[in-house]
KOLFI-551312 format. One record per residue (C-alpha): residue number from 0; x, y, z. Coordinates in Angstrom, 2 decimals, padded with zeros to 5 digits. Layout:
# residues N
{nr=NUM	xx=X	yy=Y	zz=Z}
...
***
This chain:
# residues 370
{nr=0	xx=-005.04	yy=-003.95	zz=067.23}
{nr=1	xx=-004.76	yy=-000.31	zz=067.68}
{nr=2	xx=-006.91	yy=002.73	zz=065.92}
{nr=3	xx=-003.56	yy=003.39	zz=063.75}
{nr=4	xx=-003.77	yy=-000.52	zz=062.56}
{nr=5	xx=-007.59	yy=-000.14	zz=061.93}
{nr=6	xx=-007.29	yy=002.69	zz=059.55}
{nr=7	xx=-004.32	yy=000.92	zz=058.37}
{nr=8	xx=-006.57	yy=-002.35	zz=057.35}
{nr=9	xx=-009.69	yy=-000.01	zz=055.86}
{nr=10	xx=-007.47	yy=001.67	zz=053.73}
{nr=11	xx=-005.74	yy=-001.27	zz=052.56}
{nr=12	xx=-009.14	yy=-002.53	zz=051.38}
{nr=13	xx=-010.15	yy=000.44	zz=050.22}
{nr=14	xx=-006.61	yy=-000.04	zz=048.02}
{nr=15	xx=-007.54	yy=-003.02	zz=047.16}
{nr=16	xx=-011.18	yy=-002.75	zz=046.09}
{nr=17	xx=-010.01	yy=-000.14	zz=043.45}
{nr=18	xx=-006.94	yy=-001.94	zz=042.01}
{nr=19	xx=-010.01	yy=-004.52	zz=041.23}
{nr=20	xx=-012.24	yy=-001.78	zz=039.69}
{nr=21	xx=-009.78	yy=-000.41	zz=037.92}
{nr=22	xx=-008.37	yy=-003.66	zz=036.45}
{nr=23	xx=-012.19	yy=-004.72	zz=035.77}
{nr=24	xx=-012.19	yy=-001.19	zz=033.64}
{nr=25	xx=-009.62	yy=-002.18	zz=031.99}
{nr=26	xx=-011.05	yy=-005.52	zz=030.92}
{nr=27	xx=-014.15	yy=-003.77	zz=029.93}
{nr=28	xx=-012.21	yy=-001.15	zz=027.86}
{nr=29	xx=-010.46	yy=-003.88	zz=026.16}
{nr=30	xx=-013.38	yy=-005.75	zz=025.42}
{nr=31	xx=-015.10	yy=-002.05	zz=023.67}
{nr=32	xx=-011.44	yy=-002.23	zz=021.88}
{nr=33	xx=-012.37	yy=-005.54	zz=020.23}
{nr=34	xx=-015.94	yy=-005.01	zz=019.50}
{nr=35	xx=-014.82	yy=-001.79	zz=018.13}
{nr=36	xx=-012.33	yy=-003.40	zz=015.89}
{nr=37	xx=-014.70	yy=-006.33	zz=015.44}
{nr=38	xx=-017.21	yy=-003.45	zz=013.69}
{nr=39	xx=-015.01	yy=-001.27	zz=011.96}
{nr=40	xx=-012.70	yy=-004.38	zz=010.24}
{nr=41	xx=-016.53	yy=-004.98	zz=009.44}
{nr=42	xx=-017.17	yy=-001.79	zz=008.12}
{nr=43	xx=-013.56	yy=-002.08	zz=006.03}
{nr=44	xx=-014.65	yy=-005.20	zz=003.82}
{nr=45	xx=-018.38	yy=-003.16	zz=003.03}
{nr=46	xx=-016.27	yy=-000.46	zz=002.11}
{nr=47	xx=-013.97	yy=-002.47	zz=-000.57}
{nr=48	xx=-017.22	yy=-003.72	zz=-001.56}
{nr=49	xx=-018.52	yy=-000.44	zz=-002.36}
{nr=50	xx=-015.55	yy=000.39	zz=-003.97}
{nr=51	xx=-014.97	yy=-002.73	zz=-005.99}
{nr=52	xx=-018.99	yy=-002.53	zz=-007.77}
{nr=53	xx=-018.65	yy=001.32	zz=-008.10}
{nr=54	xx=-021.58	yy=001.77	zz=-005.28}
{nr=55	xx=-019.48	yy=004.78	zz=-003.53}
{nr=56	xx=-018.77	yy=006.38	zz=-007.46}
{nr=57	xx=-022.60	yy=005.81	zz=-008.20}
{nr=58	xx=-023.73	yy=007.50	zz=-004.69}
{nr=59	xx=-021.47	yy=010.42	zz=-004.71}
{nr=60	xx=-023.45	yy=011.50	zz=-008.06}
{nr=61	xx=-027.20	yy=011.51	zz=-006.49}
{nr=62	xx=-029.18	yy=013.33	zz=-004.19}
{nr=63	xx=-030.96	yy=010.80	zz=-001.35}
{nr=64	xx=-032.34	yy=007.96	zz=-003.13}
{nr=65	xx=-033.90	yy=004.57	zz=-002.26}
{nr=66	xx=-032.26	yy=001.13	zz=-003.00}
{nr=67	xx=-033.62	yy=000.56	zz=-005.91}
{nr=68	xx=-032.65	yy=003.93	zz=-007.42}
{nr=69	xx=-028.82	yy=002.99	zz=-006.10}
{nr=70	xx=-028.62	yy=-000.02	zz=-007.25}
{nr=71	xx=-030.60	yy=000.94	zz=-011.25}
{nr=72	xx=-027.36	yy=003.95	zz=-011.08}
{nr=73	xx=-024.78	yy=001.36	zz=-010.34}
{nr=74	xx=-025.78	yy=-001.49	zz=-012.63}
{nr=75	xx=-026.32	yy=-004.33	zz=-008.95}
{nr=76	xx=-028.77	yy=-006.13	zz=-007.66}
{nr=77	xx=-031.21	yy=-004.41	zz=-004.94}
{nr=78	xx=-031.25	yy=-007.14	zz=-002.58}
{nr=79	xx=-027.39	yy=-007.00	zz=-001.84}
{nr=80	xx=-027.11	yy=-003.25	zz=-002.70}
{nr=81	xx=-029.85	yy=-002.87	zz=000.46}
{nr=82	xx=-028.36	yy=-005.33	zz=002.24}
{nr=83	xx=-024.40	yy=-003.11	zz=002.09}
{nr=84	xx=-026.56	yy=000.26	zz=002.91}
{nr=85	xx=-027.49	yy=-001.28	zz=006.09}
{nr=86	xx=-023.88	yy=-002.00	zz=007.14}
{nr=87	xx=-023.39	yy=001.78	zz=005.44}
{nr=88	xx=-025.32	yy=003.57	zz=007.60}
{nr=89	xx=-024.33	yy=001.64	zz=010.80}
{nr=90	xx=-020.87	yy=002.41	zz=010.10}
{nr=91	xx=-021.89	yy=006.10	zz=009.93}
{nr=92	xx=-021.08	yy=005.70	zz=005.71}
{nr=93	xx=-024.17	yy=006.70	zz=004.74}
{nr=94	xx=-027.38	yy=008.27	zz=006.41}
{nr=95	xx=-030.95	yy=007.00	zz=006.26}
{nr=96	xx=-034.14	yy=009.11	zz=006.39}
{nr=97	xx=-036.69	yy=006.56	zz=006.95}
{nr=98	xx=-039.57	yy=008.64	zz=006.96}
{nr=99	xx=-038.50	yy=009.05	zz=002.76}
{nr=100	xx=-036.78	yy=005.42	zz=002.74}
{nr=101	xx=-033.84	yy=007.27	zz=000.95}
{nr=102	xx=-029.61	yy=006.63	zz=001.22}
{nr=103	xx=-027.58	yy=009.57	zz=000.74}
{nr=104	xx=-023.66	yy=009.24	zz=001.11}
{nr=105	xx=-022.04	yy=011.73	zz=003.84}
{nr=106	xx=-021.02	yy=014.52	zz=001.73}
{nr=107	xx=-017.80	yy=014.94	zz=004.03}
{nr=108	xx=-016.45	yy=011.35	zz=003.90}
{nr=109	xx=-017.56	yy=011.28	zz=-000.27}
{nr=110	xx=-014.02	yy=012.36	zz=-001.33}
{nr=111	xx=-012.24	yy=009.85	zz=000.89}
{nr=112	xx=-013.84	yy=006.94	zz=-001.29}
{nr=113	xx=-014.96	yy=007.72	zz=-004.66}
{nr=114	xx=-012.90	yy=009.16	zz=-007.34}
{nr=115	xx=-010.15	yy=007.96	zz=-008.90}
{nr=116	xx=-008.07	yy=010.80	zz=-007.27}
{nr=117	xx=-005.30	yy=009.62	zz=-004.46}
{nr=118	xx=-007.95	yy=010.40	zz=-001.90}
{nr=119	xx=-009.98	yy=007.60	zz=-002.42}
{nr=120	xx=-008.55	yy=005.27	zz=000.34}
{nr=121	xx=-011.41	yy=002.97	zz=-000.29}
{nr=122	xx=-009.22	yy=001.21	zz=-003.03}
{nr=123	xx=-006.41	yy=001.02	zz=-000.86}
{nr=124	xx=-009.38	yy=-000.81	zz=001.51}
{nr=125	xx=-009.30	yy=-003.99	zz=-000.89}
{nr=126	xx=-005.92	yy=-004.58	zz=000.65}
{nr=127	xx=-008.14	yy=-005.85	zz=003.96}
{nr=128	xx=-010.60	yy=-008.26	zz=001.91}
{nr=129	xx=-007.27	yy=-009.87	zz=000.11}
{nr=130	xx=-005.95	yy=-010.32	zz=003.23}
{nr=131	xx=-008.72	yy=-012.20	zz=004.21}
{nr=132	xx=-008.55	yy=-014.60	zz=001.48}
{nr=133	xx=-004.90	yy=-015.76	zz=002.54}
{nr=134	xx=-005.66	yy=-015.89	zz=005.96}
{nr=135	xx=-006.00	yy=-019.14	zz=006.24}
{nr=136	xx=-003.17	yy=-020.02	zz=004.61}
{nr=137	xx=-000.58	yy=-017.16	zz=005.92}
{nr=138	xx=-001.34	yy=-018.64	zz=009.30}
{nr=139	xx=-000.02	yy=-022.27	zz=008.14}
{nr=140	xx=003.02	yy=-020.22	zz=007.19}
{nr=141	xx=003.37	yy=-019.42	zz=010.74}
{nr=142	xx=003.44	yy=-023.17	zz=011.47}
{nr=143	xx=005.53	yy=-024.19	zz=008.75}
{nr=144	xx=007.81	yy=-021.09	zz=007.83}
{nr=145	xx=008.67	yy=-020.17	zz=003.91}
{nr=146	xx=005.79	yy=-017.95	zz=002.61}
{nr=147	xx=002.96	yy=-017.76	zz=-000.60}
{nr=148	xx=003.67	yy=-017.07	zz=-004.14}
{nr=149	xx=002.47	yy=-014.50	zz=-006.29}
{nr=150	xx=000.49	yy=-016.71	zz=-007.42}
{nr=151	xx=-001.41	yy=-017.17	zz=-004.62}
{nr=152	xx=-002.93	yy=-013.67	zz=-003.80}
{nr=153	xx=-006.28	yy=-013.08	zz=-006.16}
{nr=154	xx=-006.07	yy=-010.01	zz=-008.78}
{nr=155	xx=-002.82	yy=-008.34	zz=-006.67}
{nr=156	xx=-001.19	yy=-006.97	zz=-009.56}
{nr=157	xx=-005.02	yy=-005.20	zz=-010.71}
{nr=158	xx=-005.55	yy=-003.94	zz=-006.58}
{nr=159	xx=-001.20	yy=-002.92	zz=-006.44}
{nr=160	xx=-001.80	yy=-001.41	zz=-009.64}
{nr=161	xx=-004.43	yy=001.21	zz=-009.44}
{nr=162	xx=-003.52	yy=001.92	zz=-005.75}
{nr=163	xx=000.18	yy=003.42	zz=-007.27}
{nr=164	xx=-001.74	yy=004.67	zz=-010.40}
{nr=165	xx=-003.50	yy=007.64	zz=-008.27}
{nr=166	xx=000.29	yy=008.35	zz=-007.12}
{nr=167	xx=001.70	yy=008.44	zz=-010.56}
{nr=168	xx=-001.13	yy=009.77	zz=-012.48}
{nr=169	xx=-000.69	yy=013.06	zz=-010.01}
{nr=170	xx=002.19	yy=013.43	zz=-009.33}
{nr=171	xx=005.08	yy=011.13	zz=-011.21}
{nr=172	xx=006.02	yy=013.67	zz=-013.78}
{nr=173	xx=005.35	yy=016.81	zz=-012.21}
{nr=174	xx=006.76	yy=015.77	zz=-008.69}
{nr=175	xx=008.80	yy=012.58	zz=-008.54}
{nr=176	xx=010.91	yy=011.98	zz=-011.24}
{nr=177	xx=012.03	yy=016.02	zz=-010.90}
{nr=178	xx=013.63	yy=014.48	zz=-007.49}
{nr=179	xx=016.33	yy=012.70	zz=-009.60}
{nr=180	xx=017.65	yy=016.00	zz=-011.47}
{nr=181	xx=017.39	yy=014.19	zz=-014.73}
{nr=182	xx=014.37	yy=016.25	zz=-016.10}
{nr=183	xx=016.51	yy=017.98	zz=-019.11}
{nr=184	xx=018.50	yy=014.58	zz=-020.16}
{nr=185	xx=015.47	yy=012.53	zz=-020.18}
{nr=186	xx=014.28	yy=015.08	zz=-022.67}
{nr=187	xx=016.87	yy=014.33	zz=-024.83}
{nr=188	xx=017.34	yy=011.02	zz=-024.48}
{nr=189	xx=018.70	yy=008.63	zz=-022.02}
{nr=190	xx=018.39	yy=004.83	zz=-021.00}
{nr=191	xx=016.00	yy=004.02	zz=-018.38}
{nr=192	xx=015.11	yy=000.59	zz=-016.32}
{nr=193	xx=012.43	yy=000.66	zz=-014.00}
{nr=194	xx=012.65	yy=-002.80	zz=-011.65}
{nr=195	xx=009.52	yy=-004.61	zz=-010.26}
{nr=196	xx=007.73	yy=-002.89	zz=-012.57}
{nr=197	xx=003.81	yy=-004.41	zz=-011.49}
{nr=198	xx=002.08	yy=-004.08	zz=-014.17}
{nr=199	xx=004.15	yy=-001.30	zz=-015.72}
{nr=200	xx=001.51	yy=001.90	zz=-015.63}
{nr=201	xx=004.70	yy=004.13	zz=-013.74}
{nr=202	xx=007.03	yy=002.86	zz=-016.93}
{nr=203	xx=004.41	yy=003.67	zz=-019.47}
{nr=204	xx=003.79	yy=007.39	zz=-018.58}
{nr=205	xx=007.77	yy=007.85	zz=-017.92}
{nr=206	xx=007.51	yy=006.19	zz=-021.79}
{nr=207	xx=004.82	yy=008.51	zz=-022.95}
{nr=208	xx=005.79	yy=011.63	zz=-021.14}
{nr=209	xx=009.96	yy=011.26	zz=-022.34}
{nr=210	xx=009.28	yy=010.39	zz=-025.93}
{nr=211	xx=013.02	yy=010.63	zz=-026.71}
{nr=212	xx=014.16	yy=008.17	zz=-024.01}
{nr=213	xx=014.00	yy=004.53	zz=-024.02}
{nr=214	xx=012.48	yy=002.72	zz=-021.23}
{nr=215	xx=012.30	yy=-000.76	zz=-019.83}
{nr=216	xx=010.32	yy=-002.69	zz=-017.12}
{nr=217	xx=011.33	yy=-005.75	zz=-015.45}
{nr=218	xx=009.16	yy=-007.57	zz=-013.38}
{nr=219	xx=009.49	yy=-011.08	zz=-011.76}
{nr=220	xx=006.24	yy=-012.04	zz=-012.53}
{nr=221	xx=005.00	yy=-013.02	zz=-015.90}
{nr=222	xx=001.34	yy=-011.66	zz=-015.02}
{nr=223	xx=002.32	yy=-008.56	zz=-014.32}
{nr=224	xx=004.41	yy=-007.93	zz=-017.79}
{nr=225	xx=001.81	yy=-008.98	zz=-020.14}
{nr=226	xx=-000.35	yy=-006.33	zz=-018.42}
{nr=227	xx=002.92	yy=-003.59	zz=-018.89}
{nr=228	xx=002.38	yy=-004.74	zz=-022.86}
{nr=229	xx=-000.84	yy=-004.20	zz=-023.43}
{nr=230	xx=-001.05	yy=-000.80	zz=-021.54}
{nr=231	xx=001.90	yy=000.16	zz=-023.53}
{nr=232	xx=-000.03	yy=-001.46	zz=-027.17}
{nr=233	xx=-002.90	yy=001.31	zz=-025.97}
{nr=234	xx=-000.91	yy=003.75	zz=-025.43}
{nr=235	xx=000.67	yy=003.39	zz=-028.61}
{nr=236	xx=004.27	yy=003.44	zz=-027.18}
{nr=237	xx=007.54	yy=002.31	zz=-029.50}
{nr=238	xx=010.05	yy=003.24	zz=-026.76}
{nr=239	xx=008.77	yy=000.97	zz=-024.23}
{nr=240	xx=009.47	yy=-002.73	zz=-023.78}
{nr=241	xx=008.94	yy=-005.40	zz=-020.87}
{nr=242	xx=010.80	yy=-008.48	zz=-019.92}
{nr=243	xx=010.15	yy=-011.44	zz=-017.49}
{nr=244	xx=013.53	yy=-011.09	zz=-014.79}
{nr=245	xx=014.18	yy=-011.50	zz=-011.52}
{nr=246	xx=016.28	yy=-008.50	zz=-010.73}
{nr=247	xx=018.59	yy=-010.12	zz=-008.47}
{nr=248	xx=019.63	yy=-011.42	zz=-012.24}
{nr=249	xx=019.80	yy=-008.49	zz=-013.98}
{nr=250	xx=023.42	yy=-008.53	zz=-015.43}
{nr=251	xx=023.48	yy=-005.28	zz=-017.38}
{nr=252	xx=027.21	yy=-003.03	zz=-016.81}
{nr=253	xx=026.73	yy=000.23	zz=-016.86}
{nr=254	xx=024.22	yy=000.55	zz=-019.22}
{nr=255	xx=021.24	yy=002.36	zz=-017.51}
{nr=256	xx=021.12	yy=006.29	zz=-017.06}
{nr=257	xx=018.18	yy=006.19	zz=-014.51}
{nr=258	xx=016.57	yy=003.83	zz=-013.15}
{nr=259	xx=013.70	yy=003.33	zz=-010.47}
{nr=260	xx=012.26	yy=001.23	zz=-007.95}
{nr=261	xx=008.66	yy=002.14	zz=-006.70}
{nr=262	xx=007.38	yy=-000.44	zz=-003.63}
{nr=263	xx=009.34	yy=-003.16	zz=-004.69}
{nr=264	xx=012.71	yy=-003.43	zz=-003.14}
{nr=265	xx=011.59	yy=-004.88	zz=000.47}
{nr=266	xx=009.60	yy=-007.50	zz=-001.38}
{nr=267	xx=012.64	yy=-009.08	zz=-003.00}
{nr=268	xx=014.12	yy=-012.32	zz=-002.17}
{nr=269	xx=017.49	yy=-010.83	zz=-002.18}
{nr=270	xx=017.28	yy=-007.32	zz=-001.88}
{nr=271	xx=020.95	yy=-006.50	zz=-001.23}
{nr=272	xx=022.01	yy=-008.71	zz=-004.55}
{nr=273	xx=019.22	yy=-006.40	zz=-006.21}
{nr=274	xx=020.85	yy=-003.06	zz=-004.89}
{nr=275	xx=024.07	yy=-004.48	zz=-006.14}
{nr=276	xx=023.04	yy=-004.81	zz=-009.54}
{nr=277	xx=021.09	yy=-001.66	zz=-010.14}
{nr=278	xx=024.67	yy=000.00	zz=-008.88}
{nr=279	xx=026.57	yy=-002.12	zz=-011.55}
{nr=280	xx=024.10	yy=-001.74	zz=-013.74}
{nr=281	xx=024.59	yy=002.21	zz=-013.55}
{nr=282	xx=026.81	yy=004.66	zz=-015.89}
{nr=283	xx=028.67	yy=007.08	zz=-013.76}
{nr=284	xx=026.83	yy=009.71	zz=-014.02}
{nr=285	xx=023.45	yy=007.45	zz=-013.60}
{nr=286	xx=021.00	yy=007.81	zz=-010.91}
{nr=287	xx=018.67	yy=005.57	zz=-009.02}
{nr=288	xx=015.28	yy=007.01	zz=-007.51}
{nr=289	xx=014.06	yy=004.47	zz=-005.09}
{nr=290	xx=010.59	yy=004.45	zz=-003.11}
{nr=291	xx=009.34	yy=002.65	zz=-000.59}
{nr=292	xx=007.70	yy=002.79	zz=002.45}
{nr=293	xx=007.98	yy=006.11	zz=005.12}
{nr=294	xx=008.22	yy=004.25	zz=008.29}
{nr=295	xx=011.23	yy=003.44	zz=010.96}
{nr=296	xx=013.46	yy=000.51	zz=011.28}
{nr=297	xx=012.60	yy=001.08	zz=015.22}
{nr=298	xx=009.24	yy=-000.79	zz=016.05}
{nr=299	xx=008.52	yy=001.80	zz=018.76}
{nr=300	xx=008.80	yy=004.71	zz=016.65}
{nr=301	xx=005.82	yy=002.87	zz=014.42}
{nr=302	xx=003.18	yy=003.06	zz=017.30}
{nr=303	xx=002.30	yy=006.34	zz=016.50}
{nr=304	xx=001.80	yy=006.15	zz=012.43}
{nr=305	xx=-001.50	yy=006.58	zz=011.75}
{nr=306	xx=-001.27	yy=003.14	zz=009.07}
{nr=307	xx=001.44	yy=001.75	zz=011.23}
{nr=308	xx=-000.85	yy=-001.57	zz=011.82}
{nr=309	xx=-001.83	yy=-001.87	zz=008.32}
{nr=310	xx=001.87	yy=-002.15	zz=007.18}
{nr=311	xx=002.59	yy=-004.53	zz=009.76}
{nr=312	xx=-000.50	yy=-006.90	zz=008.59}
{nr=313	xx=-000.04	yy=-006.36	zz=004.46}
{nr=314	xx=003.88	yy=-007.07	zz=005.18}
{nr=315	xx=002.80	yy=-010.77	zz=006.97}
{nr=316	xx=000.04	yy=-011.33	zz=004.74}
{nr=317	xx=002.03	yy=-010.22	zz=001.39}
{nr=318	xx=005.40	yy=-008.36	zz=001.42}
{nr=319	xx=007.89	yy=-010.38	zz=003.94}
{nr=320	xx=005.54	yy=-013.93	zz=002.31}
{nr=321	xx=006.36	yy=-013.42	zz=-001.10}
{nr=322	xx=010.36	yy=-013.03	zz=-000.14}
{nr=323	xx=010.34	yy=-015.92	zz=002.37}
{nr=324	xx=008.16	yy=-017.93	zz=-000.76}
{nr=325	xx=011.36	yy=-017.78	zz=-002.25}
{nr=326	xx=013.90	yy=-018.50	zz=000.22}
{nr=327	xx=014.55	yy=-015.15	zz=000.91}
{nr=328	xx=015.42	yy=-012.59	zz=003.47}
{nr=329	xx=011.60	yy=-011.36	zz=004.21}
{nr=330	xx=012.65	yy=-007.84	zz=005.00}
{nr=331	xx=009.17	yy=-007.09	zz=004.98}
{nr=332	xx=006.91	yy=-004.03	zz=004.33}
{nr=333	xx=008.44	yy=-001.81	zz=007.62}
{nr=334	xx=012.09	yy=-002.54	zz=006.74}
{nr=335	xx=012.48	yy=001.29	zz=007.38}
{nr=336	xx=014.10	yy=004.49	zz=006.42}
{nr=337	xx=017.17	yy=004.10	zz=008.28}
{nr=338	xx=018.10	yy=000.51	zz=007.51}
{nr=339	xx=016.82	yy=001.38	zz=003.10}
{nr=340	xx=019.21	yy=003.87	zz=003.34}
{nr=341	xx=021.84	yy=001.89	zz=004.99}
{nr=342	xx=021.25	yy=-000.86	zz=002.23}
{nr=343	xx=021.57	yy=001.54	zz=-000.61}
{nr=344	xx=024.65	yy=002.85	zz=001.08}
{nr=345	xx=026.14	yy=-000.43	zz=001.48}
{nr=346	xx=025.31	yy=-001.28	zz=-002.17}
{nr=347	xx=028.48	yy=001.22	zz=-003.13}
{nr=348	xx=026.41	yy=004.84	zz=-003.59}
{nr=349	xx=028.47	yy=006.97	zz=-002.46}
{nr=350	xx=025.11	yy=010.13	zz=-002.08}
{nr=351	xx=021.89	yy=009.01	zz=-000.97}
{nr=352	xx=019.63	yy=011.79	zz=-000.60}
{nr=353	xx=016.10	yy=011.26	zz=001.47}
{nr=354	xx=013.30	yy=013.08	zz=000.51}
{nr=355	xx=009.54	yy=013.33	zz=001.18}
{nr=356	xx=006.55	yy=014.31	zz=-001.19}
{nr=357	xx=003.19	yy=015.98	zz=000.47}
{nr=358	xx=001.75	yy=014.52	zz=-002.41}
{nr=359	xx=002.85	yy=010.58	zz=-001.57}
{nr=360	xx=002.60	yy=010.60	zz=002.78}
{nr=361	xx=003.36	yy=006.90	zz=002.37}
{nr=362	xx=006.60	yy=006.35	zz=000.91}
{nr=363	xx=010.03	yy=008.37	zz=001.26}
{nr=364	xx=012.18	yy=009.06	zz=-001.95}
{nr=365	xx=016.24	yy=007.74	zz=-002.00}
{nr=366	xx=018.05	yy=009.58	zz=-004.53}
{nr=367	xx=021.33	yy=008.14	zz=-004.53}
{nr=368	xx=024.56	yy=008.53	zz=-007.51}
{nr=369	xx=027.62	yy=006.22	zz=-007.59}
***
């Protein structure tokens, strides 16, 4: 063996050792990431409880306080509150002062976990606990196919209604509806339908803002329709009605001036049929406003989307599943802007404008005309 051979052998050994160390580092980094996910997902569940029980709202209005004081302010059991606070301290949501035995919600975090506004992400974290409740059932569907019905999701209507209401309360009349160019006509009086209306808050807000117009909310889920009717009664509205209807069976012909659909087309069993029915239901000068998830139809484009993993998760656990339960297409939450626009055009709409709003970073808005 020559000197050169010895140098090459030594160099190869060093390279091999470097590869082994790099592989070990990668394994350790992957394990650390999984531990981080374990902690963060646990924090998500605890934060969901903080929203559901009013703990975050109570703490946002308190100075540093003991667990007893926080429990009293929220009207809750102190022992549970104290254990929850431990989790929130270790998650860095809450600051703890051991000498005084007091807890304080991080002021920088408070706008993201407290209050009724659109910035309260703790409200959205309720979807994490919801997914956990149906995880076992969804795992079975991986083996059998099909999906879960709306009745399998405890209080989904309420969670979704509260989440969307924060956007609609702040922006529906002032920023979203103006995209249609129909405000003057709404004030004068036109016929409007909201398809997949859920608990009906959006259509009730529109009916309240435009008393001269006539509104109908359609939804497949009976409990949602009952919630919409109840809210309309509380608001004293006489220009809105609700019907239980699968939008694929909508048989209106040129009877509506404006149709809205907020984050509901991707849930449909037969979305193409629904879009065709919407086109047929509009009068020649009618408008269609569709809000749906602002993501790409191309998977790799969603890797950098800050909430991309959540979108695929909620699709797997709910949106795709409820469509498949009806023998549907199972488009899923992340069907994407590109596919959404092409399907609206395929339904017969000649003009489709895709718009974005600063007030609602999660959705794209499609305004279509015949």
